[in-house]
N, C-alpha and C positions, 0 to 999 in steps of 0.2 A: 609828879615828880618833883624832887626837892630841887633848890637851887645849886647844891652841891654837887648833884647829879649832873643837872645842866650843864656846870663848869668843864665837865669830861668830854672829851671828844670821843663821841661812842656811836656804835650802830644801835638805834633803838628798837627798829622792827622791820622787817622784810615779809611782805603779805604772803600770801599762797596765789600761786597762780590761778588767773581767772580766764575763762575764754571770752575774748573781745565783742564787742557790739555786732561786728560783722559777721562772727563766727569763723572766722580765717587764720586765727591765732589766739596766743596767749597775752596777757598783761600782769605785770606784777609792778608793786612799789617799794621804795627803799624809803626810813625814814631815818634821819641821823641827826645829831647833835656835833658843830663845830665852832668854837669859840662860843657856846653858850646860845647858839643860835639853832633852830629847829628848821630842817630843809627836807624836802621830800622830793625825790626824782621816780619816776616812772619809765619802765622798761617793756618792750614787746619783742615778740618775736614767733618764730611757728613752732618750736618746741620747748619744754620747760629748760631742757641744756642748754640751748642758745642762750637762753634769758639769766640762766645760771651763770654762763661765762662774762656775760657783758656786766652781771651785778659784779662780779668778784674781781673785774677788771676795774670797774669803777672805784671800790671799796680799795682795791690797793692805790689807785690813783690820791686818793683823798688822804689816805693814811699811811702812804708810803715810807717815809722815815721812822715813824713810830714801829711797824711792821716789820722792817729790815733789822732794826736794833734787835727788835724780840727773835727772830727768826735763826740770826746768822751765830749766836753764841750760846744754844743752848740744845740739849738731847732733844731727839725727837719725840719722846714722851710729854715734855714741856710744850713743845711746839704744836702737840696735835690738842693739848689740852686747850690753848691759845684758840687753835683754829674751832675746836668745837663749840668752844665758849663764846667767841666772837661771830662766827661764821654759820656753822650748822645749825645751832638750835635756833636761828631767827628763820631757818627755812623749812624746820618741819614741825611736825606735832610732837606732843610732850611725850606720845607712847614710842614714836618714832627716835626721838632724841634718849629716851631710856634704852631701847637695843640698842643705839650707836655706842653709848657708853657702854654698856657691857661687853660690846664686841670689842671694842678697844681694850678694855680692862684685863678680858679672858683669854684673848687670842694674839693680838698685835702687842702690847706694852711688854709682855714677858720675853717675848722675840727679838725686838727690834726697837724698844723704849729707850734704852740705855745707848745707842749709837747717837753721835751727834747728828743733828738733821743734814747738814751739809754733807756729811757721809755715808749716809745708807745708799747701799749699791743695789743692784738690778739682783745681782745673786743673793743679798739679805731678802728680798722679799720673795724670791723663788723658793728659797730654802723654808721661809714660814709656810708659802702654799703645799709644799710637797709635804712638810711634817704635819698641817692640818689633813693632807688627802690620806696620808698614812696611818695616821689615827683613826681613821674611818670616820671623818665629819664629813655630814652632806654637802652635795655639792653648792647648793643655795647657801649652806652657812660659809663656806669657803670663799664664794662669789661676793657676797656682801662684803667678808672682811676685806677682800681684793678693794673692792670700789671704794669703800672709804677710805684705806691707803693713797688710792689713786687721787681720789678729790682731795684731800689734803696735801699731796704732793702737787697737783697741778696748782693749786692756791700758792704753795710756796715756789714753785716753778715762776709765776708772775713775779713777784714781789722780791725775790731773789734775782731775777734774770738769766736764773740759769738755761743752759740752752735744752737740756735733756731731762725728761722725767724719767726717775728710777724705775717706774712702773710699765714701762713699754718694755715691749716683746716678753711678758711673763704668761706662761703657759698654765692655763686652768684647767681643771678636771672637766670633762664632757658632763653637762646637766642632763639626765636623761627623765623627762617630763613624764609623770604618771599620767595613767586616762583616768579624767575624773570620774568616780565612781557615781552612779544614782540607782535609784529604784526603779524596777522595773513594774510593769501594770498591775499585775498579782501581789506584789511587794506593796505597791501603792494601797491597794485595797486594804490589806490585811493592817497596813498602819492606820488607816483613817478608821477601820473598826475598833483598834485598839484604844485611840487616843481618845474616842467618844465613849468607850466601854464607862459604864458608871456600876456603883454598889447598890446594895438592898434599899438605901435610902433616896438614890437618885443623884447622888454626888458622884462628880469624875474621880475614878480611881488615880488617873494620871494628871494632876493638876494643870502642867503644862503641855496636855497631849493637844488642846485645840490651837496653842503655841505654834506646836510642831507642824501641824497643817496648814497653818496659816505661813509658815515660812515654804512650804512644800508650792505652795498656789501664789506667791508673790516673787520668789526668788530672793527676798531680803537676804542679808547678810546679818548674822546673829547678833552683830554688836550693834546694827541698824535696828533690829527689832526691839531688842531690850531697852533701847533709848526711846522709842515710841511713847510719846503722849496722847491721852484724846485728843488735843489740839491740832494735831496732825492727821485725824481721820476726818474723813469729810463723807458722811453717809449719804448726803442729798447728790453730790457728784460722782460719788463712788470713786475717790481718789485718796490714796495713801501717801503723804508728804514725806519723803526721806529728808531730812537735813540737818540730821547729826547723829553720833553714834557715840559709844559707849567702850572705854577702855580699861584695862586693869593695870595699873602702874602704882610706882613707890610716890609715895606723898608723905612727907614728914617723916619720913623712916619707916613708914607702913604701907602695905599695897592695899590699894582702893582704888574703888570704882570710881571712874571720872567720867562725865559726860560731856563731849566736845562738840562744838558747832562744826558743820561739815560733815563728811563722810572719807573715804579712803582716799579719792581723788576728785577734782571738782566736778567731773562727770557723773560722781557716785550720786550728787544731787540731783533727786528727779523726782517725779510723780507717778506712782502705780497704781494703774485703774484695776478695780476690785474683779474679781471673778465670782460668781453666784458662792462658791466654796469659801473663798476669803472672806465675803461679807457675812457668812454665816459664822465663822470662826470668830469675827471681831465682834458680833453679839454675843457670842456665850464667852469669851472674853469679857466683855463689858459687864456682864451678869457677875464674874468671877470675881474682879477688881473692885467692885463695889462702888467705893468713892476715892479709890486711888486715882491719880493723874496718870499712872502709868497703865499704857496698854496690859503688858504681861507683868503683872505682881505677885509676891508670894500671900500667902495668908494673911499677915500685918500690912497688906497695901504697900510695900517697898519693892523698889527696885530690884529684880533679882542679877545672880550673875551668869554670864555664860556658861558655866561649868553646871548650874541647874538645870539647863537646856540638853546639855551631853548628857548627864547622867539619866534623865527622863528618857530620851530618846533610846541610849543604850540599854535601858530596864525595859522598855516595852519591846526592841529587837530580841531583847534574850526571853520575855515571858512568852513570846508570841511565835518563836524559833522563826522569825521574818526570814533571816538570812541563816545559812551555815554556818556552823561553829568557825570553821576557819576563815570564815571571811570578816570583812571589818567595814563600817560604813560611820562617817561622822556626820554632826548636825550639817554641815557643808553640802554633804552629800542631797541634800533637800534642796539646795539652791542649784545645784547640777540637775537634777530630777525634775526642775522647773523649766530649765532650759531646753531638757531633753524632750518635755512634752511640746513644748512650743517650734523645735524643728521638726519632730513628727508630725504635728498638725499643718508644715505647711508655711509657717511664718519667715519671714526673712531675715537675714541676718543683722540687718542695721537695725530694726526693730527690738531683736533679740537684744543688741548689744546695749540699746538704750534703755530697756526695761532691768537690764541685770546691772545699769551704771557703769559699764567698761570703757577702759579710756579710749578704744578704737575698735571698730569692727573687724579689723584684723586680728587683735585680742581675741575676740569673740571667737571668729574661725579657726584660729590658731588652736585654742582651748577646747574646741568640740569638735576637732576634725574628725574624729573617728565617727562619730553620730553621723557628721555629713556624708563620711564614705560608705557607712552603711545604709543610709537613704539613696543616694546614687546606685547602687547594688540594687538594692529593692525598685527603683524606678526602672531598672534595665530590665529586671525580673519580670515586673509587670508588663513593659512594651512586649517582651517575648512572647507573654502569655496572651495580648492584644494583637499581635501579629499572627497567631496562628490560625 
């Protein structure tokens, strides 16, 4: 960092929340410069939201005069850009920041960006939400839009000492969470057979076939799998270390693959024990990758794109008619398939949550509630048979 940069009072970095040593909550650090001096302040709380509010209040306190000057005399678009640049970008990963900027540019600024930030009303935001709903945007897109507006105004309310947030009382469309799709037993067997099919020379017909089966027997996210290097594989201890992920984002004006430390959430950092089939897949991939450092690589030993896995998966489903023509499965369904197999084999929710790298057991149970209901019904049916 140059001396000129140190002269400017600014937020240098806000770290990602981490689970504390006792496992009872989260900790976070804020690094900032004030009058050319570097400071670090630590925050703790039971949830990321609590820590976020503490950080925002602290930032408000140390930069109060400057931020009030910025916020009270500009339109919402300009204020939001300041918020994104000074607050949001230090809290999230590059891919999330990229999506956030797109949301503001595509949905928010055209509607309320021209309004002075002090004059944005509840009705302005509700009209934006209603407009997106009428245009057929998904509930998740609308909610992401609203949550970003709300976060920016929560910050504005703190620095301007406004008593009300114009986002309070907004009615959002109800989100109907679709049931996760997974492969049934016969479909799994067909996929395995197809994935390891070879030509007359003994070469795999589908280069990424073994990679797909690895996903199905580990529950890894596709972005985690393509980031794997052989240093992450411990054949002796039979463990796979998930410590990074790969995202596709805009860099220097072009869309590029970027490998970042960590995964989707702090809980996503985990070790996955190898099943026998997962270990077999890794041996096959080791043979395929030759001298590449990546576990899953193309014929040149280079890192692949998630789209390559999707293309291979869809091709196999089509070639072998594994699912009906009017049905759809994504590569993510292999992760759901792994979870369904664990549930069906009696594994408890906590272990499944940890293997999948979910943020909580509750999230796991809510995601797979339909599978749990089916298993309960089967248990009662089995009990009826037993009691006859």
